[in-house]
N, C-alpha and C positions, 0 to 999 in steps of 0.2 A: 504494500500500500504506500502510495507516494506521500500522503499528508501525515504530519505528526501534530501532536497537541501543543508543542512548544518549539521554538527555533532549534535547529540542529546545533548541538554543542560545538561543532567545528566552525560555526559562524561566529565572528568576533566583531564587536563594534569598531575597535581601533587596532592599529598595527601593534601597539605595545601589548595589548591583551592577547593578541594572536601569538606573540613571541613567548608568552607564559604558558601556552598550551602544552600538553604532553608531546614528547618527541614522536616522530613518524616511526612506524614499524614496517610499513610496506611501501615499495615504490612500484609504479606501473610504467612500463617502458614500451614504446611502440617499436616493432621490428618490421623491416621490409626486406623483400626478396630482390636483390639488386638486378638479377636477370629476369625477374618476373616469372620464373618457372614454378614457383610455389606460392600459396597464399601468404599474405602478410599476417602478423600475429601481434597479440598483446601479451607481454611477459609480466609476471608478478615476481618481484625481487624482495627477498627478506632483508630488511635493513635494521633489524633489531639486534644490537650487539650481544644481547643475552641469549639469543636463540641458537640452537644447535645447527640451524641452516642459514646462519648469517652470511650474507653475500652470495647466496645461491638463488637460482631461478626455481621457485617452488610451484609454478604453474605457467602454462602457456595456452592462451586461447587463440586458436587458428581460425582465420576467417574463411567463408565459403567460396570466395572468388580469388582469382589471380589478377595482378596488374594494378592494384590500388595505389601503391606507393604511399604508405603511411608517413606522415611528416609531423604536423602539429596537431594537438588535440587538447580537450579541456573538459571540465566538469559541467554538469547541467545547472548547478547552483553553488553559490559561495557566499562570502560575507556581505556582498552587495545586496543580498535579499533582505538585510536589516535596514535598508534605506527607508526613511519615513514616507517616501513616495511609492513604496512597493506594496503590492497586494499579495506577495508570495513569501512572507516571512516564515511560513511553516513548511517550506520545502526541505528536502534532505540533499546533502552532498552525496549522491548515490550513483548517478549514471555518468559514464564517460562518453563523450561525443567525439568520434574518431573519423575524420574525413580522409578519403583517398585523394591525394592531390593530383594524381594522374587520371584516375577513373572518374572523378567527381561523384563518387558514391560515399555515403555517410553511414556509419554503424553506431548504434546505441547499445552500450554495454552496461549491464547491471552488476554492481559490486556487492550487492546484498542477495541473500542473507549471509553469505560467506565471502568476506573481502579477499580471501586467499584464492577463491575459485570463481572469478567473474563469468557471466554468461551473456551471450548475444541475444538481445530481445527485439531488436528492430533493425531493418536495413532500409535506407532511403536511396532509391535509385537516381542516377544522374538526370534522367528524363523529368522527374518530378521537380528537381531543383531548377532545371532550365525552364520548365513550363511556368513556374511560379515566380522566378526572379530574373531570368535572362542571363544568369551568371553560371560560371563553371570554375573548376579547379579550387574548391573550398580549401582554405588555408588555416587561419587563426580562429580559435574558438574562445570566446569570453562569456562568462555568465554575468548578465546584467540584472538590474532590479526587476525588470518586467519580462525577461526572456533570455534566450541564448542568441548572442551575436556571432555571426560567422563571416569573416572576410574572404574574399575570393581573389584569384589572380587572373581569371579569364572571363571574357564576355561570352556572347553566343557564337555559334558556328563551330565546325569541327576543330579549328585551331584556336578557338577562344578569342578571336580578334574582332568579332562583329559587335562593336560597342564596348565601352569601358567596363572593367570589373568594379566591384563594390562590396557592400556589406548587406547581408540579409538576416532576418530574424526568424528564429525557431521558437515555437511554444515550449516552455520549460516543463510542462506536464504531459502534453500529448505528443510532443516532438513533431508536430505538424509544421511545415514550412509556411510562414505567414506572408512573406514577400520582401521586397527591397526595403532597406532602412532609409536610404537617402530620399529626401524630398527636393532639395536644391543641391545639385552636385557641384556646381561651380567649375573650377579649373581642373579638378581631379580626373586624371585619365589612366593612371596606373595605381596598383595597390600592393601592399604587403602586410604590414603589422598595423595594429591600432590599439589604443587604450585611452583611458579617460580619467578625469577628476569628477566624481559624481556630484558632490555638493557644489562645486564651482561650475558645473553644467557645461563642460567642454570635452571634446574628444580630439585626439591627435592621430594622424595616420601617416604612413610612409610608403615608399615605392620600391619595387624590385624590377619587374619586367613583364612583358606579355609572354604567353606560353611558347611561341616559337623561339624566344630568346633564352629559355632555360630548359625546356623539356628534353632536348637532345644534347645538352651540354652548353657551356658558355660559348657564345658566338664572339670570337676574338675580334673580328672586324667591327662588330657593333660596340664592343667595349672600348676599343681604341678610338672609335668615332663618338664616344660619350653618349650612346643611345640607351643606356639603362637609366633607371630612376635616379633622380638627384634632388628631390624636393620633399618637404613635409607639408602636411595640410592640417588646418585647424577647423573645427566644426562646433556649431552650437548643438549640444547634445539633445536637448529636449525638442528643439525645433527641427532637428535633423537637416541642418543647413550648413553648407560650406561658408566659412567666413574669411579665411586667409590662407594664402600659399606663400611659403618661403623657399626660394630656390637656393640650394647650397653652392651652386656653381657646377657646371656640367662635368668638370673633372672629378667631382666627388661622386663616384659611381656606386650605385646600390645602397641607398639609405634604407636600412633594414629595421632592426629591433627598436621598438619604442618602450621605454621604461620610465613612467612617471614616478615622482615621489609618492610613497604610500600614504603619508600623513596628509589628510586633505587640506590643511591650511597652507601647505607648501606648494606654491604654484610654479613648479619647475619639473623637469625630467631630462632623460638622457636618450640619445640616439647614437647607434653605431653605424658607421659608414665603412663598407668593405674595402674600397681601394680608391686612392687618388691616382688617376692615370698620368698625372704629371711626374710623380716621383715614387709610386707604388706604396705610399704610406697608407695605413689604416688610421681612422680617427674616431674620436668621441666628441659629441656635440652636446651642449646644454641648452635646452630651450626654456623659456620663462615668459611670464606675462607681466607687462609693465604699462600701467595706465590704460589698461584695456586692450593693448596691442601685444601680439606675440613677437618675441625676438629669439634668435638662436645664435650661438657662438661656438666656434671650434675651441674646445678646452683641453684636449689631449691628442697627441699624435704618436703613432707607433711606426718606427722606420722599418723598411725592408732589411733583410739580412743577406749579405753577399754569399754566394754559394758556387761550388764547382759545377759547371754546366753538366758534367757527366752524372751528377746526382739529381738533376732536374728533369721533369717531364718535358715533352716536346713543346708544350704551351709556354714554358718559361725559359727554355734554353737560351734564347736570344737576349734575355735580360741579365743573365748571370746573377740573379738574386731571387730571393723568396719574399713575396709580399706577405705581411702578417695575415691578411684576409680576416678581418673582424666580422665573424659570421653570427655571433650571439653576444648579448650582454644581459646581465641580471643584477638586480638591486636588492640588497638585504632589507628586511622589514623595518629596521630602524633607520633606513635611508643613509647609512654610514658608509657601506662598502659596495662598490660597483665592480662586478666581475666581467672580464672581457676575454672572450674566447678567440684566440688567434690561430685559426685552423690551419693556416699555411705554415707558420713557423713552429707550430706545436707548443704554444705557450698559453697558459691560463694566467691572466694578470688580475691582481686585486688593487683597486684604487680606493683610497680614503677620499670620500666626496662629502665630508662634513661641510666643506665649503664647495658647493656644487659648481662654482665657476673656476675652481682651481684644484682639479683632481691631483692627488699625490700617490705615486706608486708605493704600495705598502707590502706587496707580496707577489710571488711568481713561482710557478712550477713548470717543468718542461716534460712533455710526453708526446711521442710520435714526432710529426713534422716532416715536411716534404724532403728536406735535405738533412736535417739533424738526426731524425729517426731515433729519438731517445727512448730507451726501454723503460718499462714500469719498474718500480723498486723491487718487485718480485723477480725481475730478470726477464720477463716476457716482452717480446717485441709488440709494438702497437702500430697498426696502420692508421692513417688519418691523423687527427690531432684533436685537442679539446674543441668540442662543438656545442651541442645543446647543453645548457647549464641550468641546474636547479638548486636553490638554496633552501636549507631547512628553515622552519619558522623561527627557531631560536638563533639562527645565523651561525651555528657552530660547524655545519657540514655543507660542503658544496659537491653535489653529484654532477657528473657529466658523461656524455657519450661522444662518439668519434666520427659519425657519418654526417655529411652535409646533404647531399642529394645524389641519387645513384649515378646519373650520367656525369655529374661534376666530380664525384669520387673517382670515376675511371679516368678522367682527364688529369686530375692533379695527383692522384695516387694510383698509377697503373698497376702496381703490385697488389692492390686490393685493400679494402677497409673492412675486415671481418668485425662484426659487432662486439663491442665491449662497453662496459659501464664501470667508471672509477669514482673515487671520492677523495676529497681533501678535507682535512681538519683545519679549522680557523683558530688562530691564537686569540686570546682575550683582547689584545690591542692590534689585531691584524696579523698578517703572515699566514702562509699556506704550507701545508705538508701533506703529501700524498700518503694515503693509508696503504701500507704494503700488504695488508691482509684482505683488502676489499678490491676484488677484481672479478667482475661478472663477465664470463665468456659466453656469448650467445651462439657460438659455433660459426663455422665457415659459410653457412648458407644464408645468414641473415646479417643485415646492417642494422644499427641501432640509432634511433633519433631521439625524440623528446621524452622527457620523464615527468610524471606527475606523482606527487607524494600524498599518501593517505592523510586525510585531514586538512589538506591545503598546503600551499607553498608560496614562494615569493613572486611567481609570475602568474598565479591563479587569481588571487583575491584582490578586490578593491574595497576600500573602507569608506564608511559614511560619517564617522565621528572622529574628532581629533584625539590623539594620544595625550593623556594627562601628564 
């Protein structure tokens, strides 16, 4: 039964109260078949250090179709349900909404009654999504006060280029597709990530590319011609209206992950940019609102690393260097530490962002990497590098996987990116240390992407009340 008599105990009014919640015991990780020869899957990982199966896959839910390419996914409900404007305060954080970025199919997975053994309860076919929204390639899932928001990377037509992509809404109880979210789209033509500040009533979205520019791998000519996304968009959330675009400059290619401050009074957030085509740098940007207008400033850069061309894939040989490739960022619930995944160089960086306009490097670990190929502390080799990153609510653990996107994995890591999940411990005042005993091997047939933690995590929940 979906309804409860009181709010779900994993819903928290403020970020600080969420940090005081019990630690996670399970992680849910999406697995994809890189060659699409077998169905994708949802793995359940034991992350309870007191358990006899700590760090092991204790269950795997295999889907009924092939070719989905699992990527990002999310919960049906979260702390945003406590919004005073919500009519859904008695939902449960129970269902995982898992899109196939390649198939445009969506699966609804029930994590009850046994969170260790989730079950598939509904499949939404791409034809329904297209008929009701005109969108394809569903990407990011966020639980909002009044429903489930899902961003897309494609419009209509077989290649997803007939009309711009956008966001659509799904009912959080029936999982029916309701329709497009946007009423006034404005200048937005590309999409990737999105997130919001609920009490301040605005949303921020970013840009990657249209499907022909990513589905079969990065298109080098388009990248060098600066044809990937390089802008951020700001929206009036309640009116569903585009209000402002800021272009970062065409050389700042692929403006991807959006991470707003968790505490609602803080009107700022962070954006990760994959690569600067002028110098191969990755960068972090801080956006903020000042006198009603949004501003954005580049606040940190990460340089490329010189490398022997013999250690580089064909795509990079001519550069003689490895770009960091900032493919994910994540912000701790106390808004203190920003984690930056440099998938190209194999580095996970930790920045102290107590002053959001002046990030300070506070910690770093190396694992994998195109040229460096750093082994795990347990001695095992790792393909890929730090990629999708998820932080525990208390900020003491950072989990991450190593796959970006199957066709891009093959271009940048031709030797393969077998799926693994790893974890770092965070020091009380910052600093990162890889846990030598936590190494989840998903086997050679699967790549691993996004992680969700039981009870919520730092890229799941949005909060409606300030921390005391």
